[in-house]
N, C-alpha and C positions, 0 to 999 in steps of 0.2 A: 503494500500500500503506500509505504514511504517513497519508493521509486516511481509509483504513479505520480504521486503529488510534485516530487521533483522534477518529473518530465513535462509536467503541465506548467509548473513556473519557470521551466526554460522555455517553453513554447511561447508563453506571454511575454519574456523578457526578448525573445527575438522578434515578436509581432512590435514590440515597443520600440525596438531599436531600428526595424524597417520604416515605421511611422516616422520618428524624429528624422532619419534621413531623406524621407519624402518631403518632409516641411522644410528641411534646409536646402532642398533642392538637389540634394545627391540622388543619384538612381540607386534603388534598393537592390542589393544582390540575392539572386535567385537562393533559396534554402537549400543546404548540401543534403544531398541524398542519404539517408540512414541506411547501414548495412544490416540487414537482417541478420540474427544469429543463424549460421549455416546448419548448425548440429541442432536436431530435432531433440524435444523435450518431452520426458513421459512422466507420468505420475507413479506413485507408490506401488500401484496394483500391476501396473505392466512391470515393473522393475522387480517386485516379488516375483511374477511368474516368469521373467528371463531368468532370474538367478536361481530360483528354485526353492524358495524359503516363503515364508509367511509375512505377511504386511508388519506384523509385531517385530520380526526380526530385521526389516529394513529400519524401521525406528531405531532398533538398536544398533544398526550399522552406522546409522547417521550420527547418534550420540557418541559413538567411538572414533568418528572421524574417519571410518572407510567407505564410505559413500556420502559425498558432499550434495549438499542441497543446492541446486542452481539457484532460483528462485520460487517464489511463492505467487500463485496464480489464484486468487479468491481464496485464500487460507489452505490452498493444497500444493504440497511441496512438488517441486518439478526437478528432475534430475536429467542430466545430459546423457545421452545413449552412449557416449564413450566412457562415461564415468561408471554407468551400469555394467558394460562389457568388462572394464577394467575389474571391477569387484566380483563379476561372475568367475572371471577366470582365477582370482585370488581365492574366492570362498571355495570355488570348485578343485583349486589345486591344478590347474592347467597351465 
């Protein structure tokens, strides 16, 4: 949620800067394209199924730092695919 608020404030700041440049006669620069995160994000259920453990074990793995949480979307933990695969290989001994 904090990241969402920061993003909104950043957009407001950019818009105000563009308006100020327009008032002063300067040409407003086009907004820089945002790079989407190229790696897919998955929830705890997908991670548990992929690793072969229960969702409670996913919670334990995150608490121990073995499976980092990338972000929270509407209160749901989101994990990067590469982190899930790394944890799966470690947990399975591969």
